[in-house]
N, C-alpha and C positions, 0 to 999 in steps of 0.2 A: 764070591770065590776068594778064599784066603790062601796066601802063600806061606810056607814055613819062614820063620825069622832066621836069617843068617847070623852067625856069631860076629861080635864086634869087640876087637881088642881083648880077646880071651873070654868074653862073655857068651854064654850060650843062651838059647831060647828061654830056658827056665829062669836065668838071671834077669833077663830083660823083662819078662813077664812079672817077675817078682818087684822090679822096680816100678813098673806101671801100676801094679797093685798097691804098692806103697804110696805112690802119688795119689791115688784115688781114696785111700783109707782115711776116713774122718772128714772127707770134703763134703760140705753141705751145700755151698753156693760157690760156683767157679767153674774152671775147665782144666783139663789136662790135655796138653798139646804134644803130640809125638812127631818129632820131625824125622824124616826118612831120606837119605841121600844115597843114590846109587844102590837101592835095594837094601840099605842097612839103616837100622835105627841109630841115629846120631846124637839125638837130644830128646829128653823128656822134661817138659816145662809144666809146673803147676802154678795156676793162677787162682787165688782164693779171694773171695770177697766176704766182707763182714758187714752185716746189716746192723746198724745202730738204730734203736728206737728214740725218737725225740722225746725229751722230758716235758712233762706238763708244767707249763709256766703260769698257768691260771690256777692258783691255789685258793681253795675256798677255805674260810675260817671255821 
């Protein structure tokens, strides 16, 4: 069951959803955390991980 989002400091549901969408856009590895306090979205945090491939140190001539 989902409840409608309440406005937060002049932001309406559309703006909050836009911010969430923006945080998700282009994210390949990571997480988006939405913090709710008293029934209102108070923080959207994006945690992104970058996977680095190890370089091959055994070079063959």
